[in-house]
C-alpha positions, 0 to 999 in steps of 0.5 A, a space after each residue: 499500500 505504501 509503494 506507488 506504481 507508474 504506468 501509462 494511462 489508458 481508458 477505463 476498460 471495465 464495463 459499467 454495470 447498474 447497481 445490482 439489486 441482489 447486492 447485500 452489504 455486510 457490516 461486522 459489529 465491532 462495538 463501534 456505531 454502525 453508520 447507515 444512510 437512508 434514501 429519502 422516500 425509498 425503503 432500505 432493509 437492515 438485517 440483524 442476526 436475531 430478532 430485535 427491538 429498536 429504540 428510536 428517538 421521537 425526532 427520527 420517528 417524526 421524520 420517518 414514513 415507516 419503520 417495520 420490524 419483522 420477527 426474524 430481525 429485519 427492519 424496513 425503513 423509509 425516511 420521509 425527509 433528510 436528517 443528520 446522524 442520530 443514535 438508534 439502539 437495537 436490542 435483541 431478546 437475548 441481550 445483545 445490543 447494537 448502536 446505529 448512527 442513522 441519517 437520511 439523504 435525498 440520494 442514497 443506496 437502497 441495497 440491504 445491509 446485513 449485520 454480522 455478529 461473531 458472538 452469535 453462533 452461525 447456526 443461530 444467526 439470521 445473517 451468517 447463512 450465506 447462499 453465495 461464495 464469500 471471498 477473502 481479499 485484502 486491501 492490496 488485492 482491491 487496490 491492484 485490481 482498481 489500478 489495472 482497471 484504470 491504467 491497463 488494457 483489458 487483456 492485461 487485467 487480472 480477474 478478481 472473482 466476485 468483484 463488481 462495478 457499481 455506480 459512483 456519482 462523478 463530482 468535484 470534491 474537496 477530498 484533500 485537506 489544505 491541498 490545491 487539488 481537484 478530486 473526482 471519483 471515476 469508478 467504484 467496485 464492491 466485493 462480497 467479503 465479510 465485511 463488504 469492501 469497496 474500492 474507488 478510483 479517484 482522479 486527482 488533478 493539480 490546481 496549483 503552480 507548484 509540485 504537490 506531494 500526495 499525503 494520504 494522512 490529509 484525506 478527508 473521509 472514513 477510508 480504511 486504506 489509501 494509495 496513489 498511482 504516483 507519489 506527487 503531481 506536477 504543477 497545473 498544466 504540466 505533464 504529470 499534473 494528474 494521477 489517481 487515488 485508490 481508496 478502500 472503504 467499508 461503505 459506498 464512497 458517497 457515504 464515507 466521503 465529505 
């Protein structure tokens, strides 16, 4: 992750697929609040390992069209308006509890989220029974695949079974603190690991009159790993004024970026 790769730029070769409706995103409970984004006016499902009761603040109830809980521990939630992060507790009948940071946005993903809890035996958990293959890729695997997909011709891309291209909104973001850089997401992939992992290729273009050294510690956002195609970018307008960041996250890019 610390080394930088320098190869010739090619067009993106991975065909774009629409957001697959069968995508199930897995989050592992590790005692940290689980961040969940609800799309306003659309239903999102959250699966828990066991049947649960939700402790929802009255303020969130007032901004929700419907919150339906099934006996198996699935929550079907429709937000009626946007709201900032608020804390919600989910408690199982056996005493396990989960802390959720819930927010609602005008735009958001609808694919369901399954919460996996290692404290619960797989045979007793509703979210540990997997119908498809589960892969054991690491951050390096995802970064290498994204780099090849951006910079290499299609015939040289090493396949990564299970990975799929998902949509990401292309817009200019202020992603690097204190640096005069233009950053724009180009492509995003997700792989069914436990927990689910996303990797996003972000174009980085200098808007400065000087050379800028890229420092991943200055990135804004909740990213698990970051690496860049080159260690620096030249002044704006010069050859070498553009490169690519590869950012690994546990949620879609728009849910973890500023």
